[in-house]
C-alpha positions as CSV (number, residue, x, y, z in Angstrom):
1,M,-23.8,-12.7,-11.6
2,S,-24.7,-9.2,-12.7
3,R,-22.9,-7.5,-15.5
4,M,-21.5,-4.9,-13.1
5,R,-19.9,-7.5,-11.0
6,W,-18.3,-9.0,-14.1
7,W,-16.9,-5.5,-14.9
8,A,-15.7,-5.2,-11.3
9,F,-13.8,-8.4,-11.5
10,G,-12.3,-7.4,-14.8
11,G,-11.3,-4.0,-13.3
12,L,-9.8,-5.8,-10.3
13,G,-7.7,-8.0,-12.5
14,L,-6.5,-4.9,-14.4
15,A,-5.7,-3.2,-11.1
16,V,-3.6,-6.1,-9.8
17,L,-1.7,-6.1,-13.1
18,A,-1.0,-2.4,-12.9
19,I,0.2,-2.3,-9.3
20,S,2.5,-5.3,-10.0
21,W,4.5,-3.0,-12.4
22,G,5.7,-0.8,-9.5
23,A,8.8,-2.9,-8.6
24,P,9.8,-3.9,-12.2
25,L,9.6,-0.3,-13.4
26,A,11.8,0.8,-10.5
27,R,14.4,-1.7,-11.4
28,L,14.3,-0.5,-15.1
29,T,15.2,3.0,-14.0
30,V,18.9,3.8,-14.3
31,A,19.1,6.2,-11.4
32,A,20.1,6.3,-7.7
33,P,17.4,4.4,-5.8
34,L,16.7,7.4,-3.5
35,A,16.2,9.6,-6.6
36,V,13.8,7.0,-8.0
37,A,11.7,7.3,-4.8
38,M,11.9,11.1,-5.0
39,W,10.7,11.3,-8.6
40,R,7.9,8.9,-8.0
41,M,6.5,11.2,-5.3
42,V,7.1,14.3,-7.4
43,F,5.2,13.0,-10.4
44,A,2.4,11.7,-8.1
45,T,2.1,15.2,-6.6
46,V,2.1,16.8,-10.0
47,L,-0.8,14.6,-11.1
48,L,-2.8,14.9,-7.9
49,T,-2.5,18.6,-7.1
50,P,-4.5,20.0,-10.1
51,L,-7.3,17.6,-9.3
52,A,-7.4,18.7,-5.7
53,L,-7.4,22.4,-6.7
54,A,-10.1,21.9,-9.3
55,R,-12.3,20.4,-6.5
56,R,-11.3,23.2,-4.1
57,E,-10.0,20.8,-1.6
58,L,-6.8,22.7,-0.9
59,P,-5.7,24.0,1.5
60,L,-6.8,21.4,4.0
61,P,-8.8,22.3,7.1
62,A,-6.4,23.4,9.9
63,A,-7.2,20.4,12.1
64,T,-6.0,17.9,9.5
65,R,-2.8,19.6,8.3
66,R,-0.5,18.2,11.0
67,P,-1.6,14.6,10.5
68,A,-1.3,15.0,6.8
69,L,2.2,16.2,7.1
70,L,3.1,13.3,9.4
71,A,1.6,10.9,6.9
72,G,3.7,12.5,4.2
73,V,6.9,12.0,6.3
74,L,6.0,8.4,6.9
75,L,5.2,7.9,3.2
76,A,8.6,9.4,2.3
77,L,10.3,6.9,4.7
78,H,8.3,4.1,3.2
79,F,9.4,4.8,-0.4
80,G,12.9,6.0,0.7
81,T,13.6,2.6,2.2
82,W,11.5,0.2,0.1
83,I,12.7,1.3,-3.4
84,P,16.4,1.1,-2.4
85,S,15.7,-2.4,-1.1
86,L,14.7,-3.4,-4.6
87,F,18.3,-2.8,-5.7
88,L,19.9,-4.7,-2.8
89,T,17.9,-7.9,-2.5
90,S,15.7,-9.8,-5.0
91,V,12.5,-8.1,-6.1
92,S,10.6,-11.2,-4.9
93,A,12.0,-10.9,-1.4
94,S,11.4,-7.1,-1.3
95,V,7.8,-7.1,-2.4
96,V,6.9,-10.0,0.0
97,L,8.5,-8.3,3.0
98,V,7.0,-4.9,2.3
99,A,3.6,-6.6,1.9
100,T,3.7,-7.4,5.7
101,S,2.6,-3.8,6.5
102,P,-1.0,-4.7,7.4
103,L,0.3,-7.1,10.0
104,W,2.4,-4.5,11.6
105,V,-0.8,-2.4,11.9
106,L,-2.0,-5.1,14.3
107,L,0.6,-4.1,16.8
108,L,-0.3,-0.4,16.5
109,G,-4.0,-1.1,16.6
110,P,-4.5,-1.3,20.4
111,R,-2.7,2.0,21.0
112,F,-3.9,4.1,18.1
113,L,-7.0,2.5,16.7
114,G,-8.6,1.0,19.8
115,A,-8.5,-2.4,18.2
116,P,-7.6,-5.3,20.5
117,I,-5.2,-8.0,19.4
118,R,-6.9,-11.5,19.3
119,G,-5.6,-15.0,19.0
120,R,-6.1,-15.1,15.3
121,N,-4.1,-11.9,14.9
122,L,-1.2,-13.4,16.9
123,L,-1.3,-16.5,14.7
124,S,-1.2,-14.3,11.5
125,F,1.7,-12.3,12.9
126,A,3.7,-15.5,14.0
127,L,3.3,-16.9,10.4
128,A,4.5,-13.7,8.9
129,I,7.5,-13.4,11.2
130,A,8.4,-17.0,10.4
131,G,8.2,-16.2,6.7
132,V,10.4,-13.0,7.2
133,A,12.9,-15.1,9.1
134,V,13.1,-17.7,6.3
135,I,13.7,-15.1,3.6
136,S,16.2,-13.2,5.7
137,W,18.2,-16.3,6.7
138,G,18.4,-17.3,3.1
139,D,19.6,-13.8,2.1
140,F,22.1,-13.8,4.9
141,E,23.7,-16.9,3.4
142,V,23.6,-15.1,0.0
143,S,25.2,-11.8,1.0
144,P,25.1,-9.1,3.6
145,R,24.0,-6.8,0.9
146,A,20.8,-8.8,0.3
147,L,20.2,-8.9,4.1
148,L,20.4,-5.1,4.2
149,G,17.8,-5.0,1.4
150,D,15.5,-7.2,3.5
151,A,16.0,-4.8,6.5
152,L,15.1,-1.8,4.3
153,A,12.0,-3.6,3.0
154,V,10.8,-4.4,6.5
155,T,11.5,-0.8,7.5
156,G,9.4,0.3,4.5
157,A,6.6,-2.0,5.8
158,L,6.8,-0.4,9.3
159,A,6.6,3.1,7.8
160,A,3.6,2.1,5.7
161,A,1.9,0.7,8.8
162,G,2.3,4.0,10.5
163,Y,1.0,5.8,7.4
164,M,-2.0,3.5,7.3
165,V,-2.8,4.3,10.9
166,V,-2.7,8.1,10.3
167,G,-4.8,7.7,7.2
168,K,-7.5,5.6,9.1
169,R,-7.7,8.3,11.8
170,Q,-8.1,11.1,9.3
171,R,-10.3,9.6,6.6
172,Q,-13.5,11.1,8.0
173,Q,-12.2,14.6,8.5
174,A,-10.1,15.6,5.5
175,P,-11.3,15.9,1.9
176,L,-9.8,13.1,-0.1
177,L,-7.9,14.8,-3.0
178,G,-6.7,17.6,-0.8
179,Y,-5.4,15.1,1.8
180,L,-3.6,13.0,-0.9
181,A,-2.1,16.0,-2.6
182,T,-0.7,17.3,0.7
183,V,0.6,13.9,1.7
184,N,2.3,13.3,-1.6
185,G,3.7,16.8,-1.7
186,T,5.1,16.4,1.8
187,A,6.7,13.1,0.9
188,A,8.2,14.6,-2.3
189,A,9.6,17.5,-0.3
190,V,11.2,15.2,2.3
191,L,12.7,13.1,-0.4
192,V,14.1,16.1,-2.2
193,L,15.8,17.2,1.0
194,A,17.1,13.7,1.5
195,V,18.6,13.6,-2.0
196,V,20.2,17.0,-1.6
197,A,21.5,16.3,1.9
198,S,23.0,12.9,1.0
199,G,24.6,14.2,-2.2
200,T,22.6,11.6,-4.2
201,P,22.7,12.3,-8.0
202,P,19.1,13.5,-8.6
203,L,18.7,12.8,-12.3
204,P,18.3,9.5,-14.2
205,R,21.3,8.5,-16.4
206,T,19.2,7.5,-19.4
207,P,16.3,9.2,-21.3
208,G,14.3,6.0,-21.0
209,S,14.4,6.2,-17.3
210,W,12.0,9.2,-17.4
211,L,9.4,7.0,-19.0
212,A,9.8,4.4,-16.3
213,L,9.4,7.0,-13.6
214,L,6.4,8.5,-15.2
215,G,5.0,5.0,-15.6
216,M,5.3,4.3,-11.9
217,A,3.1,7.3,-11.1
218,V,0.6,6.7,-13.8
219,G,0.3,2.9,-13.8
220,P,0.5,1.7,-10.2
221,T,-0.7,4.9,-8.6
222,L,-3.4,6.3,-10.8
223,V,-4.6,3.3,-12.9
224,G,-3.9,0.5,-10.5
225,H,-5.1,1.9,-7.2
226,S,-8.0,3.8,-8.8
227,M,-9.3,0.6,-10.2
228,L,-8.9,-1.2,-6.9
229,N,-11.1,1.4,-5.2
230,W,-13.6,1.3,-8.0
231,A,-13.8,-2.4,-7.6
232,M,-14.2,-1.9,-3.8
233,A,-17.5,-0.1,-4.5
234,H,-18.9,-3.1,-6.4
235,L,-17.3,-6.1,-4.7
236,E,-16.9,-7.4,-1.1
237,A,-13.9,-5.7,0.6
238,Y,-12.2,-9.0,1.4
239,R,-12.2,-10.1,-2.2
240,V,-10.3,-7.0,-3.2
241,N,-7.9,-7.5,-0.3
242,L,-7.2,-11.0,-1.3
243,A,-6.7,-10.1,-4.9
244,V,-4.0,-7.5,-3.8
245,L,-2.0,-10.5,-2.4
246,L,-1.3,-11.4,-6.1
247,E,0.9,-8.3,-6.4
248,P,4.1,-10.0,-5.1
249,V,3.4,-12.9,-7.5
250,G,2.8,-10.5,-10.4
251,A,5.8,-8.3,-9.5
252,T,8.0,-11.4,-9.3
253,F,6.8,-12.7,-12.7
254,L,7.1,-9.3,-14.5
255,T,10.6,-8.8,-13.1
256,W,11.6,-12.2,-14.4
257,A,10.1,-11.4,-17.8
258,V,11.4,-7.9,-18.2
259,V,14.5,-7.7,-16.1
260,G,15.6,-11.3,-16.2
261,E,15.7,-11.9,-12.4
262,S,14.2,-15.1,-11.2
263,P,13.2,-15.5,-7.6
264,P,15.8,-17.3,-5.3
265,L,14.5,-20.7,-4.2
266,H,14.7,-19.8,-0.5
267,V,12.2,-16.9,-1.0
268,L,9.4,-19.2,-2.1
269,P,8.7,-20.9,1.3
270,G,9.0,-17.6,3.1
271,A,6.7,-16.0,0.7
272,A,4.2,-18.8,1.2
273,L,4.2,-18.2,5.0
274,V,3.8,-14.4,4.6
275,I,0.9,-14.7,2.1
276,A,-0.8,-17.4,4.3
277,A,-0.6,-14.9,7.2
278,L,-2.2,-12.2,5.2
279,V,-4.9,-14.5,3.9
280,L,-5.7,-15.6,7.5
281,E,-6.0,-12.0,8.5
282,L,-8.1,-10.8,5.6
283,I,-10.7,-13.6,5.2
284,P,-14.1,-12.7,6.6
285,R,-14.7,-13.3,10.3
286,P,-18.2,-14.6,11.0
287,G,-19.7,-13.4,14.2
288,P,-22.9,-14.4,16.0
289,G,-25.6,-15.3,13.5
290,S,-24.9,-14.1,10.0
291,D,-23.4,-10.7,10.9
292,P,-19.7,-10.4,10.1
293,A,-17.5,-9.5,13.1
294,P,-16.5,-5.9,12.7
295,P,-12.8,-5.5,11.7
296,P,-10.4,-3.3,13.7
297,G,-11.4,0.3,13.6
298,V,-15.0,-0.2,12.6
299,R,-17.6,1.2,14.9
300,G,-19.8,-1.5,16.3
301,P,-23.1,-1.6,18.1
302,G,-23.9,1.4,20.2
303,S,-21.8,3.7,18.0
304,G,-24.7,5.1,16.1
305,V,-24.1,2.9,13.0
306,R,-26.5,0.0,12.4
307,S,-25.0,-3.2,11.3
308,R,-26.7,-5.4,8.8
309,P,-26.2,-9.0,7.6
310,S,-24.1,-8.8,4.4
311,T,-21.2,-10.2,2.7
312,R,-19.9,-6.8,1.7
313,G,-17.3,-5.0,3.6
314,P,-18.5,-2.3,6.1
315,R,-19.8,0.7,4.2
316,S,-18.0,-0.7,1.1
317,G,-20.4,0.8,-1.3
318,V,-20.5,4.4,0.0
319,R,-18.6,7.0,-1.8
320,G,-16.6,9.8,-0.1
321,P,-13.5,10.2,2.0
322,R,-14.8,7.8,4.6
323,D,-15.1,5.0,2.1
324,T,-14.4,4.0,-1.4
325,G,-13.0,7.2,-2.6
326,N,-9.7,6.4,-1.2
327,E,-6.2,6.8,-2.3
328,N,-5.4,8.9,-5.2
329,G,-8.7,10.6,-5.6
330,V,-9.5,8.7,-8.7
331,G,-10.9,6.2,-6.3
332,A,-8.3,4.7,-4.0
333,A,-8.1,2.6,-1.0
334,V,-4.6,1.6,-1.8
335,T,-2.7,4.1,-3.7
336,D,0.9,5.1,-3.5
337,G,0.4,8.2,-1.7
338,A,-2.7,7.2,0.0
339,A,-3.1,4.4,2.4
340,W,-6.5,5.9,2.9
341,S,-8.5,2.9,3.7
342,G,-11.9,3.4,2.2
343,S,-13.9,0.9,4.0
344,D,-12.2,0.0,7.3
345,D,-11.0,-3.3,5.9
346,S,-10.1,-2.1,2.5
347,P,-6.6,-2.7,1.3
348,C,-4.5,0.1,2.9
349,R,-1.4,0.0,0.8
350,C,1.0,2.4,-0.7
351,C,3.3,0.5,-2.9
């Protein structure tokens, strides 16, 4: 194995550790949940906008502004529902349920991405729904409050799925940093309006909460998702996707270690079903001969792009908005503000 691949695996491990801090840091923040979501997007915007301006990627081309605004609204809905869910149900249940977003993309694929649903997709979705049902039924027996948290986490997953679809459709047209700054800025503005309209107290109640909020923007967003996309340039896309599935495990462990919350027993079998569904959907699909079958959204034969036998994800080593420079501009296929899937099967996430 080459030295660069060893470095890439090390960076991938660091990335998973960094993104796993998102949920625990939110729980450490002494503030209204909606305000936590707002400040996370505000800080992300403050970090991204100077980078976009320095590279002269703002304002966006006119044709990409409306989709970027729509993506920002969906991102605001994602964080505005998922972060409150962390305070209503267990962190383990919340992070597992919100991780189902790639499977919801399957339902949107035929309409918006031209990607047909196949038998394997249906099996993945059935496993995930069974896992969601197990977690939700257990929480229903615990309290209606926990069940509401589950519903918010699933809503966050649905919003993230819509955000991913918009990002996939725009990734070849908009400059990366400009797109991300616009999306995060829009999400921040929407959440500011939501905080004001709902009368939610906007400020944290302890000075230490500011550090947690800043940590959510710097750690999971910049460090975590940047390293994920850097690893994407040096490793097969499916390896990065599968590594990201460790985030719910890491978030659960860190929450137990830092906050003192252990996962309820009924979450474990449900989580196993959901993660099995994601693994089934993300492992490579061999096609005829040695060529991997193109994943949804990837141009196949006849589209002007030649395919070649390889274990790497499609175009996974090419830099730029259409590939590994994804999420937050420091390299991101998965950042909080950027479900900007670098290669078409790169981990489109935003949590």
